[in-house]
C-alpha positions as CSV (number, residue, x, y, z in Angstrom):
1,M,-43.2,5.3,-22.7
2,S,-44.4,5.5,-19.1
3,D,-43.0,2.0,-18.5
4,D,-39.5,3.1,-19.7
5,G,-39.7,6.2,-17.5
6,S,-40.6,4.1,-14.5
7,Q,-37.7,1.7,-15.2
8,N,-35.2,4.5,-15.5
9,S,-36.5,6.0,-12.3
10,N,-36.0,2.6,-10.5
11,E,-32.5,2.3,-11.9
12,A,-31.6,5.8,-10.6
13,E,-33.0,4.9,-7.2
14,K,-30.8,1.8,-7.1
15,E,-27.6,3.7,-8.1
16,V,-25.2,3.6,-5.2
17,V,-22.9,6.5,-4.3
18,T,-19.4,4.9,-4.0
19,D,-17.3,7.8,-2.8
20,L,-16.8,9.4,0.6
21,S,-19.9,11.6,0.3
22,N,-21.7,8.4,1.3
23,S,-21.3,7.9,5.1
24,D,-21.5,4.1,4.8
25,V,-18.7,4.1,2.3
26,C,-16.6,6.3,4.7
27,T,-17.2,3.8,7.5
28,K,-16.1,0.9,5.4
29,Y,-12.8,2.7,4.6
30,Q,-12.3,3.5,8.3
31,E,-13.0,-0.1,9.3
32,A,-10.7,-1.5,6.6
33,S,-8.0,1.0,7.8
34,K,-8.3,-0.2,11.4
35,I,-7.7,-3.8,10.2
36,V,-4.7,-2.8,8.1
37,N,-3.1,-1.0,11.1
38,L,-3.8,-4.0,13.4
39,A,-2.2,-6.5,10.9
40,L,0.8,-4.2,10.5
41,T,1.2,-3.8,14.3
42,G,1.1,-7.6,14.6
43,L,3.7,-8.1,11.9
44,V,6.0,-5.6,13.6
45,S,5.8,-7.6,16.8
46,Q,6.5,-10.9,15.0
47,C,9.4,-9.6,13.0
48,V,12.4,-10.8,15.0
49,A,15.6,-12.7,14.3
50,G,14.8,-16.3,13.2
51,A,11.4,-15.4,11.8
52,K,10.6,-16.8,8.4
53,I,9.2,-14.6,5.7
54,I,6.6,-17.1,4.6
55,D,5.3,-17.4,8.2
56,L,5.0,-13.7,8.5
57,C,3.1,-13.4,5.2
58,Q,0.7,-16.1,6.4
59,F,0.3,-14.5,9.8
60,G,-0.5,-11.1,8.2
61,T,-3.0,-12.7,5.8
62,T,-4.6,-14.6,8.7
63,V,-5.1,-11.4,10.7
64,L,-6.7,-9.6,7.7
65,D,-9.1,-12.5,7.0
66,A,-10.0,-13.0,10.6
67,Q,-10.7,-9.4,11.3
68,V,-12.8,-8.8,8.1
69,G,-14.7,-12.0,9.0
70,K,-16.1,-10.3,12.1
71,L,-17.7,-7.4,10.1
72,Y,-20.5,-6.9,7.6
73,N,-21.8,-10.4,7.7
74,K,-25.4,-9.5,7.0
75,K,-26.4,-10.0,3.3
76,V,-27.6,-7.0,1.3
77,D,-30.4,-7.9,-1.1
78,G,-29.5,-11.5,-0.6
79,I,-25.9,-11.0,-1.6
80,A,-22.9,-11.4,0.8
81,I,-20.6,-8.4,1.1
82,E,-17.2,-9.1,-0.4
83,K,-14.2,-8.4,1.9
84,G,-10.7,-9.6,2.4
85,V,-7.1,-9.0,1.2
86,A,-6.8,-6.1,-1.3
87,F,-3.0,-6.3,-1.7
88,P,-1.1,-9.5,-0.6
89,V,1.1,-9.3,2.4
90,C,4.6,-8.6,1.0
91,I,7.8,-8.7,3.0
92,S,10.9,-7.3,1.2
93,V,14.3,-7.5,2.8
94,N,17.4,-5.2,2.5
95,E,17.9,-4.1,-1.1
96,V,14.6,-5.7,-2.3
97,I,12.1,-2.8,-2.3
98,C,8.7,-4.2,-2.7
99,N,6.3,-7.0,-4.0
100,H,8.1,-10.0,-2.4
101,S,5.6,-12.5,-1.3
102,P,7.2,-16.0,-1.5
103,L,5.6,-19.4,-2.0
104,P,5.9,-22.0,0.8
105,S,8.1,-24.2,-1.5
106,E,10.6,-21.3,-2.1
107,E,11.3,-20.0,1.3
108,L,14.4,-17.8,1.8
109,P,16.7,-17.9,4.8
110,A,15.2,-16.7,8.1
111,L,15.5,-13.0,9.1
112,K,18.6,-12.0,11.0
113,V,19.5,-9.1,13.3
114,G,20.1,-6.0,11.3
115,D,18.0,-6.9,8.3
116,V,15.9,-4.0,6.9
117,V,12.3,-5.2,6.3
118,K,9.6,-3.5,4.3
119,F,6.0,-4.6,4.9
120,D,3.3,-3.8,2.4
121,L,-0.3,-5.0,2.6
122,G,-4.0,-4.0,1.9
123,C,-7.5,-4.8,3.0
124,H,-10.9,-4.1,1.6
125,I,-14.5,-4.2,2.8
126,D,-17.1,-4.2,0.0
127,G,-14.4,-3.1,-2.4
128,Y,-13.3,-0.1,-0.4
129,I,-9.6,-0.4,-0.1
130,S,-7.1,0.6,2.6
131,V,-3.3,0.0,2.3
132,A,-0.1,0.7,4.2
133,A,3.6,0.0,4.1
134,H,6.2,0.2,6.9
135,T,10.0,-0.2,7.3
136,L,11.9,-1.5,10.3
137,V,15.2,-3.1,11.4
138,V,15.1,-6.7,12.7
139,S,16.2,-7.2,16.3
140,E,16.6,-10.2,18.7
141,S,13.2,-9.7,20.2
142,A,10.2,-7.3,19.8
143,D,10.8,-5.7,23.2
144,S,14.5,-4.9,22.5
145,P,14.6,-2.8,19.3
146,P,18.0,-1.6,18.1
147,E,19.4,1.4,19.9
148,T,21.1,2.8,16.9
149,V,21.2,2.0,13.2
150,D,23.5,2.8,10.2
151,S,23.4,6.6,9.7
152,E,22.7,6.3,6.0
153,L,19.7,4.0,6.7
154,G,18.4,6.4,9.4
155,N,18.7,9.3,7.0
156,V,16.8,7.6,4.1
157,A,14.1,6.3,6.5
158,V,13.5,9.7,8.0
159,A,13.4,11.2,4.5
160,A,10.9,8.6,3.2
161,Y,8.6,8.9,6.3
162,N,8.7,12.7,6.3
163,A,8.0,12.8,2.5
164,M,4.9,10.6,3.1
165,L,3.6,12.9,5.9
166,V,4.2,16.1,3.8
167,A,2.6,14.5,0.7
168,A,-0.4,13.4,2.7
169,T,-0.9,17.0,3.8
170,A,-0.4,18.3,0.3
171,I,-3.0,16.1,-1.2
172,R,-6.2,18.1,-0.6
173,A,-9.1,19.2,-2.7
174,G,-8.1,21.8,-5.3
175,A,-4.4,20.9,-5.2
176,T,-2.6,19.2,-8.2
177,N,-0.4,16.1,-8.4
178,T,2.6,18.3,-9.7
179,E,2.5,20.2,-6.4
180,V,2.8,17.0,-4.4
181,T,5.7,15.8,-6.6
182,K,7.5,19.0,-5.9
183,V,7.2,18.7,-2.1
184,V,8.4,15.0,-2.3
185,E,11.4,16.0,-4.5
186,K,12.3,18.8,-2.1
187,V,12.4,16.4,0.9
188,A,14.6,14.0,-1.0
189,Q,17.0,16.8,-1.9
190,N,17.1,18.1,1.7
191,Y,18.1,14.7,3.0
192,G,20.4,13.9,0.0
193,V,18.6,10.7,-1.1
194,N,16.8,9.6,-4.3
195,T,13.2,8.6,-4.8
196,I,12.4,5.2,-6.4
197,A,11.1,6.4,-9.8
198,T,8.9,3.4,-10.5
199,V,6.9,3.9,-7.3
200,R,3.8,6.1,-7.6
201,M,0.9,7.3,-5.5
202,H,-2.6,6.3,-6.8
203,Q,-6.2,7.3,-6.3
204,M,-8.2,4.3,-5.1
205,K,-11.8,3.7,-5.9
206,R,-14.2,0.8,-5.2
207,Y,-12.3,-2.4,-6.3
208,V,-9.7,-0.2,-8.0
209,I,-6.3,-0.1,-6.3
210,D,-4.5,2.0,-8.9
211,G,-6.9,4.6,-10.3
212,V,-6.3,6.9,-13.2
213,K,-5.1,9.8,-11.0
214,E,-1.6,9.3,-9.9
215,V,1.4,11.2,-8.4
216,A,5.0,10.7,-9.4
217,L,7.7,10.9,-6.7
218,K,9.9,12.9,-9.1
219,D,9.6,14.6,-12.5
220,P,11.3,12.4,-15.2
221,T,14.5,13.9,-16.7
222,P,14.9,13.9,-20.6
223,E,17.2,10.9,-20.1
224,D,14.4,9.1,-18.1
225,I,11.9,9.8,-20.9
226,E,14.4,8.5,-23.5
227,E,14.7,5.3,-21.5
228,G,10.9,4.8,-21.6
229,E,9.6,6.5,-18.5
230,E,6.3,8.4,-19.2
231,P,5.5,11.7,-17.5
232,V,2.4,11.6,-15.3
233,P,-0.5,13.7,-16.7
234,E,-1.5,16.6,-14.4
235,C,-4.6,16.1,-12.4
236,T,-6.5,18.0,-9.6
237,F,-7.6,16.3,-6.4
238,E,-11.3,16.5,-5.4
239,Q,-13.2,16.2,-2.2
240,A,-14.5,12.7,-1.4
241,E,-11.5,11.0,-3.1
242,V,-9.2,8.4,-1.5
243,Y,-5.4,8.1,-2.2
244,A,-2.5,5.7,-1.4
245,I,0.4,7.9,-0.4
246,D,3.3,5.6,-1.4
247,V,6.9,6.7,-0.9
248,A,10.1,4.7,-1.4
249,M,13.5,6.3,-1.2
250,T,17.1,5.0,-1.5
251,T,20.7,6.0,-1.0
252,G,21.3,4.5,-4.5
253,D,20.4,6.2,-7.8
254,G,16.7,5.2,-7.7
255,K,16.9,3.2,-11.0
256,V,15.7,-0.2,-9.9
257,R,15.5,-3.5,-11.7
258,P,13.4,-6.7,-11.3
259,A,14.9,-9.0,-8.6
260,D,16.1,-12.5,-9.2
261,L,13.0,-13.7,-7.3
262,R,9.9,-15.5,-8.6
263,T,7.1,-13.0,-9.3
264,T,4.1,-14.2,-7.3
265,V,1.9,-11.1,-7.2
266,F,-0.4,-10.4,-10.1
267,K,-3.6,-8.6,-11.0
268,R,-6.3,-9.4,-13.6
269,N,-6.4,-7.2,-16.7
270,V,-10.2,-7.0,-17.0
271,E,-10.0,-5.6,-20.5
272,A,-8.1,-8.6,-21.9
273,N,-9.5,-11.9,-23.2
274,Y,-7.8,-14.9,-24.8
275,R,-8.6,-18.6,-25.4
276,L,-5.9,-20.3,-23.3
277,K,-4.3,-23.5,-24.6
278,M,-3.0,-25.1,-21.4
279,K,-5.2,-26.8,-18.8
280,A,-3.1,-25.3,-16.0
281,S,-3.5,-21.8,-17.5
282,R,-7.3,-22.2,-17.7
283,Y,-7.3,-23.4,-14.0
284,V,-5.4,-20.2,-13.0
285,L,-7.7,-17.9,-15.0
286,T,-10.9,-19.6,-13.7
287,E,-9.6,-19.2,-10.1
288,V,-8.7,-15.6,-10.6
289,D,-12.0,-14.7,-12.2
290,K,-13.8,-16.4,-9.4
291,K,-11.7,-15.2,-6.4
292,F,-9.6,-12.2,-7.5
293,P,-11.5,-10.6,-10.4
294,T,-10.2,-7.0,-9.9
295,L,-7.6,-6.8,-7.0
296,P,-4.0,-8.1,-6.8
297,F,-3.4,-11.6,-5.5
298,T,-0.5,-13.9,-4.8
299,L,0.0,-17.5,-6.1
300,R,0.2,-18.5,-2.5
301,H,-3.6,-18.1,-2.3
302,F,-4.1,-21.0,-4.8
303,D,-4.9,-24.4,-3.5
304,D,-2.7,-26.1,-6.2
305,E,0.6,-24.3,-6.2
306,R,2.1,-26.5,-8.9
307,Q,-0.7,-25.9,-11.3
308,A,-0.6,-22.1,-10.5
309,K,3.1,-21.9,-11.3
310,M,2.6,-23.9,-14.6
311,G,-0.3,-21.8,-15.8
312,I,0.7,-18.3,-14.8
313,T,3.1,-17.8,-17.7
314,E,0.6,-18.2,-20.6
315,C,-1.8,-15.9,-18.8
316,V,0.8,-13.2,-18.5
317,N,2.2,-13.6,-22.0
318,H,-1.3,-12.9,-23.4
319,G,-1.9,-9.9,-21.2
320,L,-4.6,-11.5,-19.1
321,L,-2.7,-10.9,-15.9
322,M,-0.4,-8.0,-15.0
323,P,2.7,-9.0,-12.9
324,Y,4.0,-7.1,-9.9
325,P,7.7,-8.1,-10.0
326,S,9.9,-7.7,-6.9
327,L,12.1,-4.7,-7.4
328,V,15.7,-4.4,-6.2
329,E,18.3,-1.7,-5.7
330,K,22.1,-2.1,-5.8
331,N,23.4,-4.4,-3.0
332,D,25.0,-1.6,-1.0
333,A,22.0,0.7,-1.2
334,K,19.8,1.5,1.8
335,V,16.1,1.5,1.0
336,A,13.0,2.7,3.0
337,H,9.3,2.3,2.1
338,F,6.4,3.9,3.8
339,K,2.7,4.1,2.7
340,C,-0.5,5.4,4.1
341,T,-4.1,5.9,3.0
342,V,-5.8,9.3,3.1
343,L,-9.4,10.3,2.8
344,L,-10.3,13.7,1.4
345,L,-13.1,14.7,3.7
346,P,-15.0,18.1,4.0
347,S,-13.0,18.6,7.3
348,G,-9.7,18.1,5.4
349,T,-7.4,15.3,4.5
350,N,-7.5,12.4,7.0
351,K,-4.6,10.0,7.2
352,V,-6.2,6.6,8.3
353,T,-3.4,4.1,8.0
354,G,0.3,3.8,8.8
355,L,2.3,3.3,11.9
356,P,4.7,5.8,13.6
357,M,8.3,5.7,12.3
358,P,10.5,3.6,14.6
359,S,12.4,5.9,17.0
360,Y,15.8,4.4,16.2
361,F,15.7,6.0,12.7
362,K,17.5,9.3,13.1
363,T,19.4,11.8,11.0
364,E,21.5,14.9,11.5
365,K,20.2,16.4,8.3
366,E,17.4,19.0,8.5
367,P,14.5,19.8,6.1
368,D,14.0,23.2,4.7
369,E,12.1,25.8,6.8
370,E,8.8,25.3,5.0
371,T,8.9,21.5,5.3
372,A,10.0,21.8,8.9
373,Q,7.0,23.9,9.7
374,I,4.6,21.5,8.0
375,L,6.1,18.6,10.0
376,K,5.8,20.6,13.2
377,D,2.1,21.3,12.5
378,I,1.5,17.6,11.8
379,A,3.2,16.6,15.0
380,E,1.2,19.1,17.0
381,K,-2.1,17.9,15.4
382,E,-1.2,14.3,16.1
383,S,-0.3,15.2,19.8
384,K,-3.7,16.9,20.3
385,K,-5.5,13.9,18.7
386,A,-3.6,11.5,21.0
387,K,-4.5,13.5,24.1
388,K,-8.1,13.7,23.1
389,K,-8.2,9.9,22.5
390,A,-6.6,9.2,25.9
391,A,-9.0,11.5,27.7
392,K,-12.0,9.8,26.0
393,K,-10.6,6.4,26.9
394,K,-10.1,7.6,30.6
395,K,-13.6,8.9,30.7
396,K,-15.0,5.7,29.3
397,A,-13.1,3.7,31.9
398,K,-14.6,5.7,34.8
399,K,-18.2,4.9,33.8
């Protein structure tokens, strides 16, 4: 009896707190966020006419791997801390919305001036995930961005970015996901654009990139439900949680379809098991279980691309892997995608990833009064933070 009690006591002592109430966990999220922002900044600087998508994907991955390699290298209880890519670097162009991460053998034409590029990527340290997405227009060189862009594109980009900012503010302890959906819908209506219905915001936990709590960008209509779209169950946000604020908007109808591009991004379904027949399939599953047991990965990360392409189908057909297909809008639609990570701290909601919207995205349309005030408050808060950071840097330089 006393032995059992002692054992239970030891187990309780070993139980690790994996939310933001643990300062070490908070630090890991913050460090992963810095790396995501650094990789995104590097990608923006490299995204010029003539650049190849595969080279950009590999560049982003190299930055993520190199930066996490500098941190947390001391073993804990003899075990190395896992860290690396939490969501593969995806680069989706023009009407392609997300999840495009090509293989070296299937490279598309190089980027050209005027292409609209959406970056999406994620990083983790010890399973604590940070993600971001960003939209830009390709120019001749990094130091000569476009002076103006198509008015429809400018409008949808401003709408998506502002919706992300307002949603990030609305996700706070005690609020509900339906409240956030309403503010996003209101922004879309004000700017006269549509949300991409299949994109959703998710809670993130340790090694879980798409947690149970999620936020829809719009409430499904009866027609949407008839077509198979499921309403998102209502949930309440709590302190010490982490969320990916994911917003994609379009000048089209928002009803997207899988692109005619090879799906290369997948995630292991940890609840599924099956005895695979093909040798190539067993190779894929063994590699996944060893290297990517819980988080999304791309076939590009496999040493043997040919085997990976051969074996992936059987794994998907038997539910062992879940595909992330590239999604596409109508050819003439303008699409923008922005994403940030927020931490729900005692001091309030803290946005830790995401770059400023490119200044060439402009619109003549105005948000409603309430949204405009929220955006003004956000801008003032960011300005104060920037001044404080600059003053601190100046003070440090004087020493």
